[in-house]
C-alpha positions in Angstrom: 6.9 -36.9 5.9 9.7 -38.6 6.9 13.3 -37.1 5.6 16.9 -38.7 5.8 20.3 -37.3 4.2 22.2 -39.8 2.0 26.0 -38.5 1.8 25.4 -34.8 1.2 29.1 -33.3 0.2 30.6 -36.6 0.4 32.4 -37.7 -3.1 34.2 -40.8 -2.0 33.3 -43.8 -3.4 34.7 -45.9 -0.9 32.7 -44.5 2.1 29.6 -44.7 -0.3 30.4 -48.7 -0.5 30.0 -49.2 3.1 27.3 -46.7 3.9 24.9 -48.1 1.1 25.5 -51.4 2.6 23.9 -50.5 5.9 21.2 -48.2 4.0 20.3 -51.6 2.1 20.2 -54.0 4.9 19.0 -51.5 7.2 17.1 -48.5 6.4 15.5 -49.6 3.1 14.1 -52.7 4.3 12.8 -51.2 7.6 10.7 -48.6 5.8 9.3 -50.8 3.2 8.0 -53.0 6.4 6.2 -50.4 8.4 2.6 -51.6 9.1 1.5 -47.7 7.8 2.8 -46.8 4.4 0.6 -43.7 4.5 3.9 -41.4 4.6 6.4 -39.7 2.2 9.7 -40.9 2.2 11.8 -37.7 1.3 15.7 -38.6 0.5 18.1 -35.9 0.0 21.2 -36.3 -2.2 24.3 -34.2 -3.3 23.3 -34.0 -7.6 27.4 -34.8 -7.8 27.1 -37.9 -5.8 29.8 -40.6 -7.6 28.2 -42.1 -10.2 28.8 -45.8 -9.0 27.5 -44.6 -6.0 24.5 -43.0 -7.3 23.7 -45.7 -9.7 23.8 -48.5 -6.5 21.7 -45.8 -4.7 18.9 -45.7 -7.7 18.8 -49.5 -7.7 18.3 -49.8 -4.2 15.1 -47.1 -4.1 13.8 -48.7 -7.0 10.8 -51.2 -5.1 9.9 -47.9 -2.6 6.9 -46.7 -4.1 6.2 -43.9 -1.6 9.9 -42.4 -2.0 11.1 -39.1 -3.5 14.4 -38.1 -4.1 15.3 -34.6 -3.7 18.7 -33.4 -5.4 20.8 -30.5 -3.7 24.0 -28.6 -4.5 25.1 -27.8 -0.9 24.8 -29.4 2.8 22.7 -26.0 3.9 20.1 -26.4 1.0 18.7 -29.8 3.1 16.3 -28.5 5.3 15.4 -25.7 3.3 14.4 -28.3 0.4 12.2 -30.5 2.6 10.4 -27.6 4.1 9.6 -26.9 0.4 8.8 -30.3 -0.3 6.9 -30.7 2.6 4.6 -27.8 2.1 3.9 -28.8 -1.5 2.7 -32.0 -0.6 0.2 -30.4 2.3 -1.1 -28.3 -0.3 -1.8 -30.9 -2.8 -3.5 -33.1 0.2 -5.1 -29.7 1.1 -4.0 -30.3 4.4 -3.3 -27.5 7.2 -0.7 -29.4 9.2 2.6 -31.5 8.4 4.0 -34.2 10.5 8.0 -34.1 9.5 10.4 -37.0 10.9 13.8 -37.7 11.2 15.7 -41.2 10.3 19.6 -41.5 9.5 21.0 -43.6 6.5 21.6 -46.7 8.5 19.0 -46.7 11.2 16.1 -48.7 11.6 12.4 -48.0 13.2 9.8 -50.8 14.4 7.6 -51.9 12.1 4.8 -50.3 14.0 6.3 -46.6 14.3 4.7 -44.7 11.8 1.4 -46.4 13.1 2.2 -45.5 16.3 3.0 -41.6 15.4 -0.1 -41.4 13.4 -2.2 -42.7 16.1 -0.5 -40.1 18.7 -1.2 -37.6 16.1 -4.8 -38.3 16.0 -4.8 -37.9 19.7 -3.4 -34.7 19.9 -6.1 -33.4 17.6 -8.8 -34.7 19.6 -7.1 -33.9 22.9 -5.1 -30.8 22.6 -5.8 -27.1 21.7 -2.0 -26.5 20.8 -0.9 -25.9 17.6 2.2 -27.5 17.7 3.0 -31.5 18.8 6.3 -32.9 19.3 6.7 -36.5 19.3 9.9 -39.3 20.4 10.2 -42.8 20.1 12.2 -43.2 23.6 13.4 -46.8 24.0 15.7 -48.6 21.2 18.7 -50.5 20.9 22.4 -49.4 20.4 23.9 -52.1 18.0 27.0 -53.1 16.4 25.6 -54.8 12.9 29.6 -56.0 12.5 29.2 -58.0 16.2 25.5 -58.9 16.3 25.2 -57.1 20.0 23.5 -54.6 21.6 21.8 -53.0 24.4 18.5 -51.0 25.3 18.8 -47.4 25.8 16.5 -44.5 27.0 16.8 -41.3 25.1 14.0 -38.6 25.7 15.0 -36.9 22.3 16.4 -39.6 20.5 16.9 -38.1 16.3 15.7 -41.4 15.2 12.0 -41.2 14.8 12.1 -37.5 16.4 8.6 -35.8 15.2 7.1 -32.4 15.0 3.7 -31.5 14.0 3.2 -27.9 12.5 0.8 -25.6 10.7 1.9 -25.6 7.4 2.6 -22.1 6.6 4.3 -22.1 9.8 6.7 -25.5 9.1 10.2 -25.3 10.0 10.1 -29.1 9.8 12.0 -31.3 12.7 15.3 -30.7 11.0 14.8 -26.6 12.3 16.0 -27.5 15.7 18.6 -29.8 17.1 17.1 -33.4 18.1 18.1 -32.5 21.7 16.7 -29.6 21.9 13.4 -29.8 20.3 11.2 -30.5 23.0 12.8 -27.5 25.1 12.6 -25.7 22.1 8.8 -26.1 21.2 7.5 -26.4 24.7 7.3 -22.6 25.8 5.3 -21.8 22.8 2.6 -24.0 24.0 3.7 -27.6 22.4 1.9 -30.7 22.9 5.0 -32.8 23.7 4.4 -37.0 23.9 7.3 -39.0 24.7 6.6 -42.7 23.8 7.7 -44.5 26.8 7.3 -48.6 27.9 9.4 -51.5 27.2 9.0 -51.7 23.2 12.4 -51.0 21.6 11.3 -48.4 19.1 14.4 -47.7 17.2 18.1 -49.7 16.3 20.9 -47.5 16.2 23.5 -48.7 14.3 27.5 -48.1 15.4 30.1 -48.5 13.3 33.5 -46.7 11.8 31.9 -44.2 9.2 29.3 -42.7 11.9 28.5 -39.2 11.8 30.4 -38.7 15.7 33.6 -38.5 17.8 35.9 -40.9 15.8 33.3 -42.2 13.9 31.9 -44.7 16.4 34.9 -46.3 18.0 33.7 -45.4 21.8 30.6 -46.8 21.5 32.0 -50.0 20.0 33.5 -51.1 23.4 30.4 -49.7 25.2 28.1 -51.8 23.4 30.3 -54.8 23.3 31.0 -55.0 27.2 27.9 -53.4 28.4 26.4 -55.3 31.2 23.2 -55.7 30.2 24.0 -56.4 26.6 22.4 -59.1 24.4 22.9 -60.6 21.0 20.6 -58.9 18.3 18.8 -61.9 17.0 16.9 -62.8 14.2 13.6 -62.2 16.4 14.7 -58.7 17.3 15.7 -57.5 14.0 12.7 -59.0 12.4 10.5 -56.8 14.6 12.0 -54.0 12.8 11.3 -55.3 9.2 15.0 -56.6 8.6 15.8 -59.5 6.7 17.9 -62.1 8.8 20.5 -63.0 5.5 21.0 -59.3 4.8 22.0 -58.6 8.6 24.0 -61.8 9.2 26.3 -60.4 5.8 27.1 -57.3 7.8 29.3 -59.5 10.0 31.3 -60.5 6.9 32.0 -57.1 5.4 35.1 -55.2 6.7 34.1 -51.7 8.4 36.4 -49.1 6.3 39.1 -47.3 8.4 38.6 -43.2 8.6 41.5 -41.5 7.7 40.5 -38.5 9.8 38.1 -38.3 12.7 34.4 -38.3 11.4 33.0 -36.0 14.2 30.4 -33.9 12.5 31.0 -35.4 8.8 27.8 -33.5 8.1 29.0 -30.1 8.9 32.5 -30.2 7.0 32.6 -27.5 4.4 29.7 -25.7 5.5 31.7 -22.7 5.7 32.8 -22.9 2.7 29.5 -23.4 1.3 28.4 -19.8 2.9 31.4 -18.3 1.4 30.9 -19.5 -2.1 27.2 -18.7 -2.1 28.2 -15.0 -1.3 30.3 -14.9 -4.1 27.7 -16.4 -6.6 25.4 -13.7 -4.6 28.3 -10.8 -5.6 28.8 -12.2 -9.4 25.0 -12.0 -10.0 24.9 -8.2 -9.3 27.1 -7.6 -12.5 30.5 -6.5 -11.1 33.4 -4.9 -13.6 35.1 -7.7 -15.6 38.3 -7.7 -13.3 36.5 -8.3 -10.3 34.4 -10.9 -12.0 37.4 -12.7 -12.7 38.9 -12.5 -9.4 35.6 -13.6 -8.2 35.2 -16.6 -10.6 39.0 -17.8 -9.5 37.9 -17.4 -5.8 34.9 -19.3 -6.3 37.0 -22.2 -8.0 39.0 -22.6 -5.6 36.8 -22.7 -3.2 34.9 -25.4 -5.0 38.2 -27.7 -4.8 38.2 -27.1 -1.2 34.7 -28.2 -0.4 35.1 -31.5 -2.7 38.3 -32.3 -0.8 36.7 -32.1 2.6 34.4 -34.9 1.1 36.9 -37.2 -0.4 39.1 -39.8 0.8 37.5 -40.0 4.0 38.1 -44.0 4.6 41.2 -46.0 3.5 
């Protein structure tokens, strides 16, 4: 199962305007073009996604037959719901193992990526006696959609396409570990670890102003544009990822939004506030006295406003 977060905790329509443009031009075509469609794509969204953004998202997803859209209230619900969904699907298929994979909502995988991951899974079952397996797609292209420039990068635990095979009963999902530490975490328990190398570009990592990193991807912009081994991301390259050249070309015409402040770890904003809200709700369920109940509800309302503000007015 492939899992992707779509702006959980974000309530800024302008942020979604650009993010969904990338999603529709890069991520969705890449998944629809996979040579093997034998996977479920779990897309986890905020149940309070801004209405215009939600309508556009739903329209984008109409042709994707193997998609499951899951609504959550909090960012911290993400891993819990994808594990629950994966276990439910495994039960439907009477499967003892589940393969979970990562992909962000602005990136792409080579059209044969899932076919290769499934081949590696079959190899694991044929050759290994271990209970767990970790697979990584180690070589890909860092690129600027706004300039159609990129360079080739090696990363042995890159998040794009990183996958974990686990027994269903003990499944934590690939998101149960920081992607840079996944292999180190599962190796001591006797995991089968497979890095897929060679000269094949397996992923396209899109750098842009509202990426979830230091100051967007400002530093990466210059690095990619001026890389001594950089190259043009042309039609021949993007077609390996199932992208439509005309859609990608239009990305060069779209103005990237300007963040109001650093977007570093956007996915972690308001996490502590979410924790407080959940704790207060637990206290309310225990049936406190009237005065305490009034106090808790007022505090909850204030924290809800704080949480929404953290995900609003992210870009100019």
